[in-house]
C-alpha positions as CSV (number, residue, x, y, z in Angstrom):
1,M,42.1,-30.5,0.5
2,G,39.8,-33.2,2.0
3,T,38.3,-30.8,4.4
4,V,37.5,-28.0,1.7
5,A,35.7,-30.7,-0.2
6,A,33.5,-31.8,2.6
7,V,32.8,-28.6,3.5
8,Q,31.8,-27.4,-0.1
9,Q,29.7,-30.5,-0.3
10,L,28.0,-30.0,3.0
11,V,27.3,-26.4,1.6
12,G,25.9,-27.6,-1.3
13,Q,23.7,-29.8,0.1
14,G,22.4,-27.3,2.5
15,I,21.5,-25.0,-0.1
16,I,19.6,-27.7,-2.4
17,L,17.8,-28.8,0.6
18,L,16.8,-24.9,1.3
19,G,15.5,-25.1,-2.2
20,L,13.4,-28.2,-1.6
21,L,12.1,-26.6,1.6
22,I,11.3,-23.4,-0.3
23,T,9.2,-25.5,-3.0
24,G,7.7,-27.7,-0.5
25,F,6.2,-24.7,1.3
26,G,5.2,-23.3,-2.0
27,V,3.2,-26.1,-3.0
28,Y,1.4,-26.0,0.2
29,T,0.4,-22.3,-0.1
30,V,-0.7,-23.1,-3.6
31,L,-2.9,-25.5,-2.6
32,R,-4.3,-23.1,0.4
33,L,-5.0,-20.3,-2.0
34,D,-8.6,-19.9,-3.7
35,T,-8.1,-17.5,-6.3
36,F,-6.2,-18.3,-9.5
37,Y,-4.1,-14.9,-9.8
38,A,-3.0,-15.3,-6.2
39,R,-1.9,-18.9,-7.0
40,M,-0.4,-17.8,-10.3
41,V,1.6,-14.9,-8.5
42,V,2.6,-17.4,-5.8
43,T,3.8,-20.1,-8.2
44,S,6.0,-18.0,-10.3
45,K,7.6,-16.5,-7.4
46,V,8.3,-19.9,-5.3
47,E,9.2,-21.6,-8.4
48,A,11.6,-19.2,-9.2
49,M,13.3,-18.9,-5.7
50,G,13.0,-22.9,-5.3
51,F,14.8,-23.3,-8.7
52,V,17.4,-20.5,-7.9
53,T,18.6,-22.1,-4.6
54,I,18.5,-25.7,-6.2
55,V,20.4,-24.9,-8.9
56,L,22.9,-22.4,-6.8
57,G,23.7,-25.7,-4.3
58,A,24.3,-27.9,-7.3
59,M,26.9,-25.2,-8.7
60,V,28.6,-25.1,-5.4
61,L,28.8,-29.1,-5.2
62,T,30.2,-28.9,-8.6
63,G,32.6,-26.1,-8.2
64,F,34.2,-24.1,-10.6
65,S,33.8,-26.3,-13.9
66,P,32.3,-26.3,-17.1
67,A,29.0,-28.1,-15.5
68,S,28.6,-24.9,-13.2
69,L,28.9,-22.5,-16.2
70,K,25.9,-24.6,-17.9
71,L,24.2,-24.4,-14.8
72,L,24.7,-20.6,-14.4
73,M,23.3,-20.4,-18.0
74,I,20.1,-22.6,-17.5
75,L,19.7,-20.4,-14.4
76,V,19.7,-17.1,-16.2
77,F,17.5,-18.3,-19.0
78,E,14.9,-19.8,-16.4
79,L,14.8,-16.5,-14.6
80,L,14.1,-14.3,-17.7
81,T,11.3,-16.8,-19.0
82,V,9.5,-17.5,-15.7
83,A,8.2,-14.2,-15.5
84,V,7.3,-14.2,-19.1
85,A,5.3,-17.2,-18.9
86,A,3.2,-16.2,-15.9
87,H,2.4,-12.8,-17.1
88,A,1.2,-14.6,-20.4
89,I,-0.8,-17.2,-18.7
90,A,-2.3,-14.5,-16.2
91,R,-3.1,-12.1,-19.2
92,S,-4.7,-14.7,-21.5
93,A,-6.7,-15.3,-18.5
94,W,-7.6,-11.8,-18.1
95,I,-8.4,-11.3,-21.8
96,S,-10.5,-14.3,-21.8
97,G,-12.7,-12.7,-19.4
98,F,-11.9,-14.6,-16.1
99,R,-12.2,-12.5,-13.3
100,V,-12.0,-13.0,-9.4
101,R,-15.2,-13.5,-7.6
102,T,-15.2,-11.5,-4.5
103,V,-17.7,-12.0,-1.8
104,T,-19.2,-9.2,-0.2
105,E,-20.8,-9.4,3.3
106,T,-24.2,-7.3,4.1
107,R,-25.1,-6.7,7.7
108,D,-28.6,-6.3,8.4
109,G,-29.8,-3.5,10.5
């Protein structure tokens, strides 16, 4: 039984580490992008993917317990609200008149 618990802990910690890496790369990507709407898309997707993997890792660590059921409920609620929140922010920016500035190059000749 000790071996199974050790493997469970190792797998759970690995999944959490993967979620932290996804989130870290997402933060780096958001800082590299220059338009508001591109940042919105990346932020919502990376936040969802990072949060899902971190919570799944925590569920593996806790095993089948009431705590993992609570984590599952939090995960479902988060997945339902992240898309709605990103859409609401982007829509309010669009309605208020915020547009992406595009640069067009002109060639002489």
